[in-house]
C-alpha positions, 0 to 999 in steps of 0.5 A: 665726107669724113667726120673725125677727131680734130687731132687724128683725122682718119685720112692719109697724108696730103689726101684731100683738097679741102677740110671744113669745120663748123662752129665747133672750132671754138671747142678745140683745146689745142688749136696748134695740134688741130692746125698741124693735123689739117695741114697733114691731110691737105694736098698742096694748094688745099683749103681749110674752110671754117664756118664761124664768127669773126670780128669785122675790121672796120672799127665802128662796125666792129664795136656794134658787132661785138656788142650784139655778139656779147648781149644779143646772141646769149639773149636769143639763146635764152629765148629760143631753146628756153634754156638760160645758159644756151649760147652764153658761152659763145661770146666768152669763147672769143671765137672771133679773135680766135679765128682772126689770130690763132687759127690764121696765124697757126696755119700760116706758120705751119704752111711756112714751115712745110714750104721751107722743109720741101725746098 
């Protein structure tokens, strides 16, 4: 396991089968640059695995989940650590939308560009 900066991974090009990231992805300022760096170090067929929140696709379940995410998560954050601002930024980060659109779209775009370049 190697830990590193999302923009400058200490790995050779095409040298790993998998890249994992936990919920810290919400704090990445330049998602396109991070995707490019992950793409650089992954071997062909490699996988990016992100542990985080995403929104359910089913409308009714999505509404319930979003309500809990906006109200229950910050409440739990305030109750457990005893710090009023703990977890309050999580819903505002829009992580679910980020993972479903920005990360997937950005990485898919990079993979598409790379496959065209290798032809």
